[in-house]
C-alpha positions as CSV (number, residue, x, y, z in Angstrom):
1,M,0.0,0.0,0.0
2,N,2.8,2.4,0.8
3,K,4.5,1.8,-2.5
4,L,1.3,2.5,-4.4
5,Y,0.8,5.7,-2.4
6,F,4.4,6.8,-3.2
7,L,4.0,6.1,-6.9
8,F,0.7,8.0,-7.0
9,L,2.3,10.9,-5.2
10,I,5.1,11.0,-7.7
11,L,2.7,10.9,-10.7
12,L,0.5,13.6,-9.1
13,T,3.4,16.0,-8.5
14,T,4.8,15.4,-12.0
15,F,1.5,16.3,-13.8
16,N,0.8,19.2,-11.4
17,A,4.2,20.8,-12.1
18,R,3.7,20.4,-15.9
19,A,0.2,22.0,-15.7
20,Q,1.6,25.1,-13.9
21,T,4.2,26.0,-16.6
22,Q,3.4,29.2,-18.5
23,P,4.5,30.0,-22.1
24,V,7.1,32.7,-22.5
25,V,6.2,35.8,-24.4
26,A,8.4,38.5,-25.9
27,P,8.7,41.9,-24.2
28,I,6.1,44.4,-25.1
29,S,7.7,47.8,-24.6
30,P,11.0,48.6,-26.5
31,L,13.8,50.2,-24.6
32,V,14.5,53.9,-25.0
33,T,18.3,53.7,-25.1
34,V,20.8,50.9,-25.6
35,P,24.1,51.1,-23.7
36,D,27.3,51.2,-25.7
37,S,28.9,48.1,-24.4
38,I,26.7,45.0,-23.8
39,P,28.2,42.0,-22.0
40,K,27.8,38.8,-23.8
41,T,26.7,36.6,-20.9
42,F,23.4,35.8,-19.3
43,G,24.1,34.1,-16.0
44,R,26.7,31.5,-16.9
45,W,25.6,31.3,-20.6
46,Y,27.5,32.9,-23.4
47,L,25.5,35.1,-25.8
48,P,27.5,35.9,-29.0
49,L,26.5,38.1,-32.0
50,Y,24.5,40.7,-30.2
51,Q,22.7,43.2,-32.5
52,P,22.4,46.6,-30.7
53,T,18.6,46.8,-31.1
54,A,16.2,46.6,-28.2
55,G,14.3,43.3,-28.0
56,V,16.3,41.5,-30.8
57,A,15.5,37.9,-31.0
58,D,18.6,36.4,-32.6
59,T,19.6,32.9,-33.4
60,A,22.6,32.8,-31.0
61,G,20.3,33.8,-28.1
62,A,17.7,31.3,-29.2
63,L,20.4,28.6,-29.0
64,V,21.2,29.6,-25.4
65,S,17.5,29.5,-24.6
66,L,17.1,26.1,-26.2
67,F,20.1,24.6,-24.3
68,A,19.1,26.2,-21.0
69,T,15.5,25.0,-21.3
70,K,16.5,21.4,-22.3
71,R,18.9,21.2,-19.3
72,R,16.4,22.7,-16.9
73,N,13.7,20.2,-18.1
74,T,15.9,17.2,-17.4
75,W,14.2,16.7,-14.0
76,W,11.3,15.2,-15.9
77,Y,13.2,11.9,-16.0
78,L,13.6,11.8,-12.2
79,P,10.1,10.3,-11.6
80,I,10.9,7.4,-13.9
81,T,14.1,6.8,-11.8
82,A,12.1,7.2,-8.5
83,L,9.5,4.8,-9.8
84,G,12.1,2.2,-10.6
85,A,13.7,2.7,-7.2
86,A,10.4,2.4,-5.4
87,L,9.7,-0.9,-7.0
88,L,13.0,-2.3,-5.7
89,V,12.4,-1.3,-2.1
90,P,11.8,-4.4,0.1
91,G,8.4,-4.6,1.8
92,Q,7.9,-5.1,5.6
93,Q,5.7,-7.5,7.5
94,T,4.5,-5.9,10.8
95,V,2.5,-7.2,13.7
96,N,0.9,-4.5,15.9
97,G,3.1,-1.9,14.4
98,T,6.3,-3.8,15.1
99,K,8.4,-4.9,12.1
100,T,8.7,-8.7,12.1
101,K,10.6,-9.4,8.8
102,S,11.6,-7.8,5.6
103,I,10.0,-9.1,2.4
104,P,12.2,-9.0,-0.8
105,P,10.7,-7.5,-4.0
106,D,9.0,-10.0,-6.3
107,T,10.6,-11.0,-9.6
108,W,8.3,-8.7,-11.6
109,Q,9.4,-5.8,-9.5
110,Y,13.1,-6.5,-10.3
111,A,12.2,-7.0,-13.9
112,T,10.4,-3.6,-14.0
113,G,12.3,-1.6,-11.5
114,I,15.9,-2.1,-12.8
115,P,15.1,-1.0,-16.4
116,L,13.1,2.0,-15.2
117,M,15.9,3.1,-13.0
118,A,18.5,2.5,-15.6
119,G,16.4,4.2,-18.3
120,G,15.8,7.3,-16.1
121,V,19.4,7.7,-15.2
122,G,20.5,7.1,-18.8
123,A,18.1,9.6,-20.1
124,I,19.3,12.2,-17.7
125,I,22.9,11.6,-18.6
126,A,22.1,11.7,-22.3
127,R,20.2,14.9,-22.1
128,L,22.8,16.7,-20.0
129,S,25.6,15.6,-22.3
130,T,23.7,16.5,-25.5
131,F,22.9,20.0,-24.2
132,S,26.1,20.7,-22.4
133,R,27.6,24.2,-22.1
134,A,30.8,22.9,-23.7
135,R,28.9,21.8,-26.8
136,L,27.0,25.0,-26.9
137,S,30.2,27.0,-26.7
138,I,31.7,25.1,-29.6
139,I,28.6,25.6,-31.7
140,Q,28.5,29.3,-30.9
141,H,32.2,29.9,-31.7
142,E,31.7,28.1,-35.1
143,Y,28.6,30.1,-35.7
144,E,30.6,33.4,-35.1
145,R,33.1,32.2,-37.7
146,G,30.3,31.8,-40.3
147,K,29.6,28.0,-40.0
148,P,25.8,27.3,-39.9
149,I,24.1,25.8,-36.9
150,P,23.7,22.0,-37.2
151,A,20.5,21.0,-38.8
152,S,19.5,18.9,-35.8
153,L,19.5,22.0,-33.6
154,R,18.1,24.3,-36.3
155,H,14.9,22.2,-36.4
156,K,14.5,22.4,-32.6
157,L,14.6,26.2,-32.6
158,K,11.0,27.3,-32.1
159,P,9.5,30.8,-31.8
160,R,9.4,30.6,-28.0
161,Y,13.2,30.2,-27.9
162,F,13.6,33.4,-30.0
163,A,11.1,35.2,-27.6
164,Q,13.2,34.0,-24.6
165,A,16.3,35.3,-26.3
166,A,14.7,38.7,-26.8
167,I,13.7,38.7,-23.1
168,M,17.3,37.8,-22.1
169,R,18.8,40.6,-24.2
170,T,16.3,43.1,-22.9
171,Y,17.0,42.1,-19.3
172,I,20.8,42.6,-19.9
173,V,20.2,46.1,-21.3
174,Q,17.8,47.0,-18.5
175,S,20.2,45.8,-15.8
176,I,23.0,47.8,-17.4
177,Q,20.8,50.9,-17.4
178,M,19.8,50.3,-13.8
179,E,23.5,50.0,-12.8
180,K,24.3,53.3,-14.6
181,L,21.4,55.0,-12.9
182,R,22.4,53.7,-9.4
183,A,26.0,55.0,-10.1
184,Q,24.7,58.4,-11.1
185,Q,22.4,58.6,-8.0
186,K,25.3,57.5,-5.7
187,A,27.5,60.2,-7.3
188,L,24.9,62.9,-6.7
189,R,24.6,61.9,-3.0
190,K,28.3,62.5,-2.4
């Protein structure tokens, strides 16, 4: 009964988290001024080929958004791994709340649990290695030299990734503007 409850809880939280995700939309209002020097990073992600126009949704930024989204969504494979692990947990026989003996999992639990665990862990490793920062850096530097983005990635670039790229660029510009404003206000107070 406890295993069934645990599995139900995992499935419920998985579907609940998916239902709460909201689509990303591009920024509505353009920026008034664009600073002269724009850093080419967003967090730990490298953003090459910036066009100095407010709200630009460029391919390089869309690649960063694609890689970051795919890495962030890797947690979807964790319930599969947890389900496999839950099937391998030994049961308990109790009398009046006292554990009397441990009951090993049945053969079908081993036959199902081990492939689920291995598949979940394998999928996580494959996803993280496919969308690694090192691979993105190589693709970006080749793209800066004029080599086209690989077709396998080009087909995955959807409008939402370009919208997220525009949001990243806008956020960078706005944070630079805020830092300049803070520096000016601090200078005026002295």
